[in-house]
Every structure is written in structure tokens, then in C-alpha cells.
C-alpha positions as a Markdown table, in Angstrom:
| # | Residue | x | y | z |
|---|---|---|---|---|
| 1 | Glu | -6.2 | -17.1 | 15.7 |
| 2 | Glu | -8.4 | -14.4 | 14.6 |
| 3 | Phe | -7.1 | -15.0 | 11.1 |
| 4 | Arg | -8.3 | -18.6 | 11.3 |
| 5 | Ser | -11.6 | -17.5 | 12.8 |
| 6 | Leu | -12.2 | -15.0 | 10.0 |
| 7 | Ala | -11.3 | -17.5 | 7.5 |
| 8 | Gly | -13.7 | -20.1 | 9.0 |
| 9 | Ser | -16.4 | -17.5 | 9.0 |
| 10 | Cys | -16.5 | -17.6 | 5.3 |
| 11 | Gly | -19.1 | -19.8 | 3.7 |
| 12 | Gly | -19.5 | -21.2 | 0.2 |
| 13 | Glu | -17.1 | -21.7 | -2.4 |
| 14 | Ala | -15.2 | -18.5 | -1.4 |
| 15 | Gly | -14.5 | -19.9 | 2.1 |
| 16 | Asp | -13.3 | -23.1 | 0.8 |
| 17 | Phe | -10.9 | -21.4 | -1.5 |
| 18 | Val | -9.5 | -19.1 | 1.3 |
| 19 | Arg | -9.0 | -22.1 | 3.6 |
| 20 | Phe | -7.2 | -23.8 | 0.6 |
| 21 | Val | -4.9 | -20.9 | 0.2 |
| 22 | Phe | -3.8 | -20.5 | 3.7 |
| 23 | Gln | -3.3 | -24.1 | 4.7 |
| 24 | Pro | -1.3 | -24.0 | 7.9 |
| 25 | Asp | 1.5 | -26.1 | 6.4 |
| 26 | Gly | 1.3 | -24.5 | 3.0 |
| 27 | Glu | 3.8 | -22.4 | 1.3 |
| 28 | Thr | 1.5 | -19.4 | 0.9 |
| 29 | Trp | 0.9 | -19.0 | 4.8 |
| 30 | Gln | 4.6 | -19.7 | 5.7 |
| 31 | Gly | 5.6 | -16.3 | 3.8 |
| 32 | Phe | 2.2 | -14.5 | 4.5 |
| 33 | Lys | 2.6 | -14.9 | 8.3 |
| 34 | Lys | 5.8 | -13.2 | 8.7 |
| 35 | Leu | 6.4 | -10.5 | 5.9 |
| 36 | Pro | 6.0 | -6.8 | 6.2 |
| 37 | Ala | 3.3 | -5.0 | 4.3 |
| 38 | Ala | 5.5 | -2.2 | 2.9 |
| 39 | Val | 9.0 | -1.1 | 2.9 |
| 40 | Ala | 8.2 | 2.4 | 4.6 |
| 41 | His | 4.7 | 3.5 | 4.3 |
| 42 | His | 2.6 | 1.3 | 6.7 |
| 43 | His | 3.0 | -2.1 | 8.7 |
| 44 | Ala | 6.8 | -2.2 | 7.2 |
| 45 | Tyr | 7.9 | -4.6 | 10.2 |
| 46 | Val | 8.0 | -8.4 | 10.6 |
| 47 | His | 4.3 | -9.7 | 10.6 |
| 48 | Gly | 3.1 | -6.5 | 9.3 |
| 49 | Leu | 1.2 | -8.1 | 6.3 |
| 50 | Leu | -0.7 | -10.4 | 8.5 |
| 51 | Glu | -1.4 | -7.5 | 11.0 |
| 52 | His | -2.7 | -5.2 | 8.0 |
| 53 | Thr | -4.7 | -7.9 | 6.5 |
| 54 | Leu | -6.6 | -8.7 | 9.8 |
| 55 | Gly | -7.3 | -5.1 | 10.1 |
| 56 | Val | -8.7 | -4.9 | 6.7 |
| 57 | Ala | -10.8 | -7.9 | 7.1 |
| 58 | Arg | -12.0 | -7.1 | 10.5 |
| 59 | Ser | -13.3 | -3.6 | 9.2 |
| 60 | Ala | -14.5 | -4.8 | 6.0 |
| 61 | Lys | -16.6 | -7.5 | 7.7 |
| 62 | Ala | -18.1 | -5.0 | 10.1 |
| 63 | Ile | -19.0 | -2.4 | 7.3 |
| 64 | Ala | -20.5 | -5.2 | 5.1 |
| 65 | Gln | -22.6 | -6.3 | 8.1 |
| 66 | Ser | -23.9 | -2.7 | 8.7 |
| 67 | Tyr | -25.4 | -3.0 | 5.1 |
| 68 | Val | -27.5 | -6.2 | 5.7 |
| 69 | Gly | -31.1 | -5.8 | 4.9 |
| 70 | Thr | -30.4 | -2.9 | 2.4 |
| 71 | Glu | -31.0 | -2.8 | -1.3 |
| 72 | Tyr | -27.2 | -3.2 | -1.8 |
| 73 | Glu | -26.3 | -5.8 | 0.7 |
| 74 | Pro | -23.0 | -7.0 | 0.0 |
| 75 | Asp | -22.0 | -10.8 | -0.1 |
| 76 | Ile | -20.1 | -11.0 | 3.4 |
| 77 | Asp | -18.4 | -14.2 | 2.3 |
| 78 | Ile | -17.0 | -12.5 | -0.7 |
| 79 | Val | -16.1 | -9.4 | 1.2 |
| 80 | Val | -14.2 | -11.4 | 3.9 |
| 81 | Ala | -12.6 | -13.8 | 1.4 |
| 82 | Gly | -11.5 | -10.7 | -0.8 |
| 83 | Ala | -10.2 | -9.0 | 2.2 |
| 84 | Leu | -8.1 | -11.8 | 3.5 |
| 85 | Leu | -6.7 | -12.3 | -0.3 |
| 86 | His | -6.3 | -8.6 | -1.2 |
| 87 | Asp | -2.6 | -8.2 | -0.6 |
| 88 | Ile | -1.5 | -11.7 | -1.2 |
| 89 | Gly | 0.8 | -10.5 | -4.0 |
| 90 | Lys | 3.0 | -9.0 | -1.3 |
| 91 | Ile | 4.6 | -12.4 | -0.7 |
| 92 | Asp | 6.3 | -12.0 | -3.8 |
| 93 | Thr | 7.2 | -8.2 | -3.4 |
| 94 | Tyr | 8.7 | -8.1 | -0.1 |
| 95 | Val | 11.6 | -9.8 | 1.8 |
| 96 | Leu | 13.1 | -9.4 | 5.2 |
| 97 | Asp | 16.8 | -9.0 | 5.0 |
| 98 | Pro | 16.9 | -8.3 | 7.9 |
| 99 | Gly | 14.6 | -5.3 | 7.6 |
| 100 | Pro | 11.7 | -4.9 | 4.8 |
| 101 | Leu | 13.1 | -4.7 | 1.2 |
| 102 | Ser | 11.6 | -4.9 | -2.2 |
| 103 | Thr | 12.0 | -7.9 | -4.5 |
| 104 | Leu | 12.8 | -7.2 | -8.1 |
| 105 | Glu | 9.2 | -8.2 | -8.9 |
| 106 | Gly | 8.0 | -5.8 | -6.1 |
| 107 | Thr | 10.1 | -2.7 | -7.8 |
| 108 | Val | 9.1 | -3.4 | -11.2 |
| 109 | Leu | 5.6 | -5.1 | -11.2 |
| 110 | Asp | 4.2 | -4.3 | -7.7 |
| 111 | His | 2.0 | -6.3 | -5.4 |
| 112 | Ile | -1.4 | -5.9 | -7.3 |
| 113 | Ala | 0.0 | -7.6 | -10.6 |
| 114 | Thr | 2.0 | -10.3 | -8.7 |
| 115 | Gly | -1.2 | -10.9 | -6.5 |
| 116 | Tyr | -3.5 | -11.4 | -9.3 |
| 117 | Ala | -1.0 | -13.8 | -10.9 |
| 118 | Arg | -0.7 | -15.8 | -7.8 |
| 119 | Phe | -4.3 | -15.7 | -7.2 |
| 120 | Ile | -5.1 | -17.1 | -10.7 |
| 121 | Gly | -2.5 | -20.0 | -10.2 |
| 122 | Leu | -4.3 | -21.0 | -6.9 |
| 123 | Ala | -7.6 | -20.5 | -8.4 |
| 124 | Asp | -6.6 | -23.0 | -11.2 |
| 125 | Arg | -5.2 | -25.5 | -8.8 |
| 126 | Phe | -8.4 | -25.3 | -6.7 |
| 127 | Gly | -10.7 | -25.3 | -9.5 |
| 128 | Leu | -12.4 | -22.0 | -8.6 |
| 129 | Ser | -15.7 | -21.4 | -10.5 |
| 130 | Pro | -15.6 | -18.4 | -13.3 |
| 131 | Leu | -17.9 | -16.3 | -11.1 |
| 132 | Thr | -16.2 | -16.6 | -7.7 |
| 133 | Arg | -12.8 | -16.1 | -9.6 |
| 134 | Thr | -14.1 | -13.0 | -11.1 |
| 135 | Leu | -15.6 | -11.4 | -8.0 |
| 136 | Leu | -12.3 | -12.2 | -5.9 |
| 137 | Gly | -9.9 | -11.4 | -8.9 |
| 138 | His | -11.9 | -7.9 | -9.3 |
| 139 | Ile | -11.3 | -7.1 | -5.4 |
| 140 | Ile | -7.6 | -8.0 | -5.7 |
| 141 | Leu | -7.1 | -5.7 | -8.9 |
| 142 | Ser | -9.2 | -2.8 | -7.6 |
| 143 | His | -8.2 | -2.5 | -3.8 |
| 144 | His | -6.2 | 0.6 | -4.0 |
| 145 | Gly | -9.6 | 2.3 | -5.0 |
| 146 | Gln | -8.0 | 4.5 | -7.8 |
| 147 | Lys | -6.0 | 3.9 | -11.0 |
| 148 | Glu | -3.4 | 6.7 | -9.8 |
| 149 | Phe | -2.8 | 4.7 | -6.7 |
| 150 | Gly | -2.0 | 1.5 | -8.7 |
| 151 | Ser | -5.3 | -0.3 | -9.4 |
| 152 | Pro | -5.6 | -1.1 | -13.0 |
| 153 | Val | -9.5 | -1.2 | -12.4 |
| 154 | Leu | -11.7 | 0.7 | -10.3 |
| 155 | Pro | -14.1 | -1.1 | -7.9 |
| 156 | Ala | -17.3 | -1.9 | -9.4 |
| 157 | Thr | -19.1 | -4.1 | -6.8 |
| 158 | Pro | -20.5 | -3.4 | -3.2 |
| 159 | Glu | -17.9 | -6.1 | -2.2 |
| 160 | Ala | -14.9 | -4.3 | -4.0 |
| 161 | Phe | -16.0 | -0.8 | -2.5 |
| 162 | Val | -16.0 | -2.3 | 1.0 |
| 163 | Val | -12.7 | -3.8 | 0.8 |
| 164 | Ala | -11.1 | -0.7 | -0.9 |
| 165 | Ala | -12.7 | 1.4 | 1.8 |
| 166 | Ala | -11.3 | -0.7 | 4.6 |
| 167 | Asp | -7.9 | -1.1 | 3.2 |
| 168 | Asn | -7.6 | 2.7 | 2.7 |
| 169 | Leu | -8.9 | 3.1 | 6.4 |
| 170 | Asp | -6.4 | 0.8 | 8.0 |
| 171 | Phe | -3.4 | 2.5 | 5.9 |
| 172 | Tyr | -4.5 | 5.9 | 7.2 |
| 173 | Leu | -4.7 | 4.6 | 10.8 |
| 174 | Asn | -1.3 | 3.0 | 11.0 |
| 175 | Ser | 0.2 | 5.8 | 9.4 |
| 176 | Trp | -1.3 | 8.1 | 12.1 |
| 177 | His | -0.1 | 5.6 | 14.7 |
| 178 | Gly | 3.5 | 5.8 | 13.4 |
| 179 | Ala | 3.8 | 9.3 | 12.7 |
| 180 | Asp | 6.5 | 11.0 | 15.0 |
| 181 | Glu | 5.3 | 13.8 | 17.1 |
| 182 | Thr | 7.2 | 17.0 | 17.2 |
| 183 | Leu | 9.9 | 17.0 | 19.6 |
| 184 | Asp | 8.3 | 19.7 | 22.1 |
| 185 | Gly | 4.6 | 18.8 | 21.5 |
| 186 | Gly | 4.2 | 15.8 | 23.5 |
| 187 | Met | 0.6 | 14.6 | 24.1 |
| 188 | Glu | -0.7 | 18.1 | 25.0 |
| 189 | Ala | -3.9 | 18.7 | 22.8 |
| 190 | Gly | -2.7 | 22.0 | 21.3 |
| 191 | Arg | 0.9 | 20.9 | 20.3 |
| 192 | Ala | 0.7 | 17.2 | 19.6 |
| 193 | Ile | 1.2 | 17.8 | 15.8 |
| 194 | Ser | 3.3 | 15.3 | 13.9 |
| 195 | Asp | 5.8 | 16.2 | 11.3 |
| 196 | Phe | 4.8 | 16.2 | 7.7 |
| 197 | Asp | 3.9 | 12.7 | 6.8 |
| 198 | Phe | 4.7 | 12.1 | 3.0 |
| 199 | Ser | 2.5 | 9.1 | 2.7 |
| 200 | Leu | -0.6 | 10.9 | 3.6 |
| 201 | Gln | 0.6 | 14.3 | 2.5 |
| 202 | Arg | -0.4 | 16.1 | 5.6 |
| 203 | Arg | 0.5 | 16.7 | 9.2 |
| 204 | Leu | -1.4 | 14.6 | 11.9 |
| 205 | Trp | -2.8 | 15.5 | 15.1 |
| 206 | Lys | -1.6 | 13.0 | 17.5 |
| 207 | Trp | -3.3 | 14.1 | 20.7 |
| 208 | Arg | -5.1 | 11.3 | 22.6 |
| 209 | Pro | -7.1 | 11.8 | 26.0 |
| 210 | Glu | -5.0 | 11.3 | 29.0 |
| 211 | Gln | -5.5 | 7.9 | 30.5 |
| 212 | Pro | -6.7 | 7.8 | 34.0 |
| 213 | Arg | -4.1 | 6.5 | 36.5 |
């Protein structure tokens, strides 16, 4: 319901395109709604791709709205559409058998390449205009934020900056949530330190305030 609400909030051509891509009975949605977002690093479970995409889109929209009225106000429709589409390539790079596994394409091409290829095919079928195609394609290609993290291009628009930042934040927070605590640490503030997390290259402080009874 939240995904449909976010897609429905997109106006203009970008919104029409997102609703075309994620038609409830369409092939794209059938894979997208159940697949993981990774094999091990983050959201590596059934429906993980949907959960991660919602986290990114929710955060990206809030960030974009916080800049309304500034000299570098992002186009919120492009931000939300780009966030909902940014990991569309994972449909072609992961399978459940029964747990998350990489496909051949996922191993040797990775999801940014397959995502852009899938996006171009859908854009051709929809008849997406050259400008909207470039704005959304740029977000897909740059959403990892750095070339050493797999993006072939760096973010170059406010909309791409916002989606890349939201994607990174959701990855960090999910990794924090999933990090194992040391066996004797529990939730005591001074001892709730995770084991070393290789995805984030650090240990994490897992303390949370004690909930009132």
C-alpha cells in the first residue's frame, strides 16, 4: 500500500512511467515484490528489495521536500520515481532458491548494468521523452554515489544526489540493525558493540534505550 501511495504521488511523465512499470499484474512487479535486495550485505531476505526500495523512496522524498524553496530545489517527482526505480536491475540479478542467490548476470554484470538495460527497454515501450529518460537513467546509473562502489557515473543533479544519499543511509541502517552483538554485551550501553561488520568496515554500537514497561 505504501509503495502504491508513493508511486501515486508522482506527477507528470515520471509518475505515469513508474505506474506503467509497476503495474500490479505486470511481470516487473511480480519479481520485484518478493526478491531480496542482496545475497548477504543488506535486506538479504524475501521481500527485501521492496522493503529497501520503500526505505530509500521514503527517505529521498523527505530529503527533497526539506529543500523546497531553496535555490537548488529538487524535482520531487523525479526523486520519487528515481528512488522507486533505482534497484530495478535486481530483478535480473537475484533469485530465491530457497535463499538469496546471484544469477549469472548478477555475478558478471551486476544490478546497475542490468537495471539500466531493463529501464531502457521499458522506456522504449512507454515512449518516455528524452529528458525524463536521461534524468531517471542518470539516477539508476549513479545511485551508488562513487565509481569504486560500482556506479559508472557520479551523481550530477540534485535528484541524483538525494537518491544516492538515501540509498546509502538505508544500507547503513539495515546493516546496523542486522549486525550481531557480542555474546556478553547485551544492550548495556557500554558493552553493546557488534562484531566487525565487513560490509561497513567497522564495529557498530548496538545500544538502544531501554523501553519502559
